[in-house]
VOPAGU-2260 file (C-alpha; in pm, 1 decimal, decimal comma):
REM VOPAGU-2260
SITE   aa  ch    i         X         Y         Z
SITE  MET   A    0   20932,9    7437,7    9759,8
SITE  THR   A    1   21218,2    7627,9    9723,9
SITE  GLN   A    2   21513,3    7663,3    9989,4
SITE  SER   A    3   21406,2    8011,3   10073,4
SITE  GLU   A    4   21073,1    7854,0   10172,2
SITE  TYR   A    5   21229,1    7547,8   10326,8
SITE  TYR   A    6   21476,0    7691,9   10562,1
SITE  TYR   A    7   21308,1    8017,2   10633,4
SITE  GLY   A    8   20954,8    8007,0   10521,5
SITE  VAL   A    9   20991,3    8317,2   10307,7
SITE  PRO   A   10   21008,5    8388,9    9921,7
SITE  PHE   A   11   21347,3    8426,7    9782,0
SITE  GLU   A   12   21231,0    8807,1    9690,3
SITE  THR   A   13   21259,4    8851,5   10093,1
SITE  TRP   A   14   21609,8    8915,8   10048,3
SITE  GLU   A   15   21725,3    8950,3    9706,6
SITE  ASN   A   16   21786,8    9351,6    9698,7
SITE  LEU   A   17   21890,2    9346,2   10047,1
SITE  LEU   A   18   22248,3    9432,3   10114,9
SITE  TYR   A   19   22460,3    9089,8   10259,2
SITE  PHE   A   20   22446,1    9135,7   10644,1
SITE  ASP   A   21   22107,8    9288,8   10645,6
SITE  ALA   A   22   22015,9    8929,1   10438,8
SITE  ILE   A   23   22180,8    8748,1   10727,2
SITE  LYS   A   24   21999,8    8912,0   10966,3
SITE  LYS   A   25   21665,9    8859,3   10827,3
SITE  ARG   A   26   21759,7    8537,8   10757,6
SITE  VAL   A   27   21821,8    8457,8   11126,5
SITE  GLU   A   28   21485,5    8626,6   11246,5
SITE  CYS   A   29   21247,5    8426,4   10971,0
SITE  ALA   A   30   21470,0    8101,5   11084,7
SITE  LYS   A   31   21375,4    8160,5   11449,6
SITE  LYS   A   32   21035,7    8211,1   11355,6
SITE  LEU   A   33   20952,6    7932,8   11123,9
SITE  TYR   A   34   21167,5    7669,8   11424,3
SITE  GLU   A   35   20937,6    7801,0   11659,2
SITE  GLU   A   36   20643,4    7752,6   11465,1
SITE  LEU   A   37   20764,8    7392,9   11382,6
SITE  TYR   A   38   20873,0    7323,6   11758,8
SITE  GLN   A   39   20516,2    7401,9   11841,0
SITE  GLU   A   40   20361,5    7161,4   11563,0
SITE  GLN   A   41   20600,7    6904,9   11699,8
SITE  MET   A   42   20498,3    7032,4   12026,2
SITE  ASN   A   43   20133,6    6996,3   11996,7
SITE  SER   A   44   20097,2    6711,7   11739,9
SITE  LYS   A   45   19927,2    6373,6   11921,4
SITE  THR   A   46   20121,3    6144,5   11698,0
SITE  GLU   A   47   20505,6    6126,8   11646,4
SITE  LEU   A   48   20578,5    6383,5   11364,5
SITE  SER   A   49   20763,3    6184,9   10999,4
SITE  PHE   A   50   21083,7    6205,5   10967,5
SITE  GLU   A   51   21092,2    6452,3   10685,5
SITE  LYS   A   52   20942,7    6720,9   10912,2
SITE  ARG   A   53   21167,2    6641,4   11197,2
SITE  LYS   A   54   21469,3    6643,1   10921,4
SITE  ARG   A   55   21327,6    7004,1   10851,1
SITE  LEU   A   56   21318,7    7115,5   11208,6
SITE  TRP   A   57   21696,3    7005,0   11254,6
SITE  LYS   A   58   21805,4    7218,7   10884,3
SITE  VAL   A   59   21595,6    7518,5   11046,8
SITE  GLU   A   60   21769,9    7486,8   11312,6
SITE  LYS   A   61   22122,1    7437,7   11170,0
SITE  ALA   A   62   22025,1    7713,7   10901,5
SITE  LEU   A   63   21958,1    7956,6   11215,0
SITE  LYS   A   64   22283,8    7853,6   11395,0
SITE  ASP   A   65   22440,2    7892,6   11100,5
SITE  ASN   A   66   22319,4    8223,7   10996,4
SITE  GLN   A   67   22398,3    8370,0   11409,8
SITE  LYS   A   68   22788,4    8239,1   11321,2
SITE  LEU   A   69   22816,5    8481,8   11057,3
SITE  LEU   A   70   22668,7    8785,4   11210,0
SITE  ASN   A   71   22886,8    8689,4   11536,2
SITE  GLU   A   72   23179,1    8681,3   11317,1
SITE  LYS   A   73   23101,9    9025,1   11164,9
SITE  ASP   A   74   23054,5    9181,1   11508,8
SITE  GLY   A   75   23401,9    9018,4   11634,1
SITE  LEU   A   76   23185,2    8748,5   11878,5
SITE  VAL   A   77   23383,8    8395,8   11820,8
């Protein structure tokens, strides 16, 4: 699994030809979608998720927040 697939649920080619901030916006959208999917998986699981799955959920959330900070910085929201 590539880092792009791990953090955003999509292949790298998704943003390789996008402008910087367009790619950041797309990353935010993809990370939100993946986070929601992983979170629902956790909530619907009848057993406790493995540490690796929980760790991925945390890392996707961090990637989402980091990319959102970049967009906020661009828009002058600090």
